[in-house]
N, C-alpha and C positions, 0 to 999 in steps of 0.2 A: 504493500500500500504506500502511495507517495507520502512524503513527509508533509507536503502542503497539498491539501485536498482542493481539487479544481472541480467545481460543480457547474453543469450546464455548458452550453455552447453559445457563444456570442452571435446573435443574428446580425446579418449585414456585413459580416467579415469577408474580406476578399479571399479568394482562393489561395490557400497556402499561408495565410496570415495567422500568426500565433499570438495568443493573448498574453498579457503581462503575467498573469498567475501561472500560466503554463510554462513560461520562460523560467520563472522562479522555481517551480517544481522540478523542472529538468535540471536546472543548475544545482539545486540542493542534492539531487540524486547522483549527479556526476562528481560531486565533491564530498567525500565521506566526512571530512573535517567539519563541513557545514552541517551535514546531516546529524552528526553526533551532538553538535552544539545545540541545534534546534530541538533535539529530544530532551534537553534540560529545561525547557520552558513549556508552558501550556500550549495545547494545540491551537487555541484561538490567537495566541501571541505570535506564533511562528511566521505567518506571512509578513507581519510588520517588521520583525527582526531580520528576516531574510531580505526584505526590500532595502532596509537601511544599509546592511552590510554589503549587499550586491552593488548598490549604487556607489558606495564609497570605494570599494576595491576596483570597480570598473573605472572610476575617475582616477584612481591612483595608478592604474596600469596603462593609462593613456597620457597624452601630452598635457592633460589637465594638471599633472603633478610634476611638470618640468621634464618628463620623460625618463626619470631615474629608475622607475619600476616598469617601464614599458614592456608589455607582453607577459608580465608575471602571472602565475597561476595562484590559486588559493594556497596550495601547499608551499609554494616558493615564498609567499609572504610570511608564513609561519616560520619557515626555515631561516629566513633572513633575520627575523626578530629574535629567534632562539639563539643564533650565533652572534648577534650583534653585541658590541661592547663599546665602551667609551662614547664618543660623540655619535657614532652610528646608531646607538641604541635608542636615541630620541628621534631619529629621522621620521619614522612613520607617525609617531605621536605628534610631532610638529606639523606634519602634513594634515593630520586629522584636525588640528586646530585651524589651519588655513581653510580646509574644506567646510567646516562648520561656520566659520566667520563669513565665508562667501555666501552663505544662505541666510544671513541675518536680516537682510532687507525684505525677505519674503516670508520667513517663518517666525513664529513667536519664540521667546526664550525657552519655554518649556519644551517645544519641539526640537530646538537645537540641542538641549541637554539630552533629550531622548536619543538622538542620533549619536552623540558623543559617548554616552554610557553603553549603548548597544554595541558599537564597534569595539570598545575596550573590553566588554564582557566576552567577546569571541576570542580575543587573544589571551585573556586571563584563563578562560576555560581550557585552553591547550597548554597552559603553563609557561607562556612567554608574554607576560604582562607588558602593556605599554606604560611608560612613565606618565604620570599625571601632568597634563598641560592645560592651562586655562585658555580661553579664547575670548577675544574682545568683541564687543558689540559696537557697531558704528553708531553715530549720533542719530541716524535715521532708522535705526532698527525698529521692528514692529512690536509694539507693546500689546499685551492682551486687551481685547475689547471688554468693556464692562459687562457683567453678567446681568442682563436686564429682564429676562423672562420671569414672569410671575404667574400665579394661578389664574388671575384675571385676564392677563394677556394671552395665556395659553387657550383659554376658553374662546377668546375672539378668533384665534387662529383655527381652532376646531370648527367654528361656525362657518368659516369660509372654505373648508376643505370638501373635496368630493368624497363619495362613500369609501373608496379604497383607502385614500389617505387619512380619512377620519378614523377608519378602523385601525390602521397602522399606528397612528399617533396615540389613540386611546389605549391600545394594547401595550405600547411601549411605556406610556406614562404609568398605567396602573400596575404594570409588572416591574417597574423600575429598571427598564432595559436600556443598555447602551446598544450600539450597533452590533457588537459581538453577540450579545444575547439575542437580539432580534434575528440575526442570521440563523441561530440555532432554532429559534421558535419557528422561523419560516419554513424549515424542512422537517418539522416534527408533526406533520399532519396525522399519521397513524395514531399517535398518542392523544392528540387533540380531538380527533374524530371519535375515539372511544368515549371520551368524557362528554362531548356534545351529544352523542347518540343516547347517553344515559340520562340526558336532561339536566346536566349539572349547570348551576348558575355561576360556578367558579371553575377556573382551570388551574391545575397544578402542573408546572412545567419544570422539568429537570434541566439544570444548566451545568456546564463544565466550569471548573474553578477559574476565576479571573487570574489568580496568581498562585502557584504551588506553595509559595512560602507562607501563605496566610492561614495554613492549618485546615483548609477545606479542599484538599487535593481530590476528594471524591465528588466534588461539586456541591451544588446547593439547589434548593427549589424556590421558585417564585410563584406568585399567585396573580391571576388576572381576574379582576372583579366583574360585577354584573354589567357595567357600562361596556367594558371591553368585549365581553362575551356576546352581548347584544349586537354590537357593531360588527363583530366577526361573523355571527350568524347571518346578518343581513348581506354582508359582502359575499359570503359563500353561496347564498341563495341566488345571487345575481351572477356570480362568476361560474358556479358549478363546482362540484367537489374535485380537488386536485387528483390527478392520476398518480400511481406509484412513482415516487422519486421526484415529483414535481413540487415546486415551492407553493406556499399558500398564496402569497402576494406576488403577482407577476408584473413585469414592466409593460408599458404601452409603447407601440410604435408611433411613427410620425403622424399616423391617421387616427390616433387615440384608440387603437384596437389592441386588446390584450395579446401578449405573446405567451402562450400557456406554459412553455417549458423553460422560461428564463426568469430568474428571481429579480425583483426590483433591486437596483444597485444603490449602494451607500451614497455615491455622489449625486444620484438622481433624487434621493430622499432629502439630502441636504439642500439641494436646489429648490425642491418643492416647498420645503419649510420656509426658505427665504422668500420665495414668491408669495406664499400665503401671508407672510409678515408684511410684505409690501402692499398686498391687496387690502389688508385691514389698517394700513398706514402706520405700522409700527416702525418700519425702517425705510430708508431711501436707497434706491439702487445706486451702486458706485461702480458698476461695470464688472466684467469678469476678471478674476485674478486669484491666484493661489492664496495670497495673503489676506484677502478681504475678510474682515470679521465685523459682524453687525451687532454683536451682543445678544443675539437670539439664535440659539443652536439646539439641535436635538439632544445633545448630551445634558443640557440644562434641565431636561424633563426629570432626570433623577434627582437633581437638587430641589426642584419644586415639589416632587413627591415627598421628600424628607421634610421639607418645611411644613407642608400640609399635614403630614402624619404626626409631626410633633405638636401640632395644635389640637390633636384629638386625644381621647383618653387611652389610646392603645399603647401597649408596651413598646417603648422606643427601640429596644434592642432587636425587635422583630423586623423592623424596616431595614436595619443594617444587614440582617441575615438575608432578606429578600433581595437586597442589592448586591450580594456576593461578598460582603465585608466579613472580616473575621469576628466571630462571636463565640461565646462559650455555650455550645449546644447542650451541655449538661444542665444548664439552667432550666431547660424545658422538660427534663425527665420527670420532674415532680408533678407535671400535669398530664402524664400518660403519653399517648402517641403525639409525636412532634407535629405532624400535620394538623391534628385537631386543635392544638394550641395556636399554631400559626393562623389557621382560618378563624378561630375565635377572636384573635386580636385584629385580624384584617377586617372583620365585620365591624369592630368598634371604630376603626379608622375610615371605613368606607364612606360615610356621609361627608367626609372632608376631602375625599379623593375621587369623587364621581362628577367629573366636569360636564357630563351630559344629563344624567339622571338627577343630580343635585348640585347645580352650579353655584349655589349660595350656601356654603356650609353653616352659616349662622342660623339657617332654617332647618329644622329636623325633617328628614325625608318621609314620604308617605308610609313606607314599611316600618319605620321607627315609631311613627304615630300609632299605627295599627298594633304594634307590639305593646306599647305602653297602655293603649286602650284595653287590650285583652288582659294585661296584667292587672289593671285596675278593676276590671269586671270580676276576675278571679278572687282578688282580695275582698271585694264587696260581697261576693257569694260566700266566702269563708266567714266573713263578719256576720252576715245574715244567719248562716247556719249556727254559728256560736251563740248569737243572740237568741235564736229560737230555742236552743238547748238550755240556755241559762233561764229564760222565761219559764220554760216547762219545769225546770228544777225548782224555781221559786214558787210556782203554783203548787207543786207537790208538797213543798215544805209548809206552805200556808194552810193547805188542807190538813196536813199532819198536826200542826199547831192547833187548828180549830177542833180537830177530833180529840186531842189531848185535853183541851180546855173543857169540852163537854163532859168528858169522862171524869174530870176533877170535880165538876159541879155535881154530878150524880153521887159521888162518894162524900 
């Protein structure tokens, strides 16, 4: 099985054209040193690690690095660093600093650090560490955009979305999903279908661990609430059930016709989210560009979920678990089955994280009103039953006292 999984075939590709993912997969297979290194990280992380390392080594082996390493293979780079001493030992490290600094005008500092640490981890994994070298950011380097998405602005975006995109965004929000988790969800139809066919109002979805070092190497489960399930059912009814191996959410071609066997792409979703933001006048278009940041992004859905959850009476550690963060699972054992406790707490938070069914969390939703009404009726019935029993007892005592009084009078 390839170290980097390639799903689907890109429509509209010219004959003989190979996708970026296929290039990375083949490159990893042909270089055992890369393959071994990628096995040390989670499956969902591998494509990003492979991309960063591939691009840097490709730059290093061309004239982009003054030609000193022109034509080098992956193995030769490792051998060079292993044998290097004195001034030559810092050569690749210095070039890495140059490479990262050259991208500073297009990428955020966090992205630059990600590239830097990824490349260094490859060399460290093989026992030939690169010396630490800082990299400078030019005056015009791109700062992160302010994180502006709120629950209220997200509801506006949902209101402007088409059925497919509304279903995607609701599922991602209620499940606390980033793009990694969404891709797993999108190819989990057999599991999802079983739950939908059983009439479930909630979906439990198994996710792979975001990072092995976080103590959840076996993965974690997240939950999709009733809003997400409702939107998913509506979309499936219109789209039709996916065939074996097909994604749930498919991309559309230029004529707005679904392409049944190809998953909606991350870049397309990001673009859709920005277009929806412009449609409801949250952002202004600044043109296409790798570094454009508007302060409204899909990843912020996770932050908004946490904010909303923490205003609810639900256990705050549960939302951390649902997002794939490290938590102490033993805390849940006292409640019996873990899934039962997660769902119990999710229901407590649901009135605060239902952007369609209950967009105003300060108002209790209809189900909660019905539950409270039923509880009140039960208490009233119990009170009435106790009152009737007490009145009957008092009446019996009164009759007994009356009988005893008459008996005393006769004697």
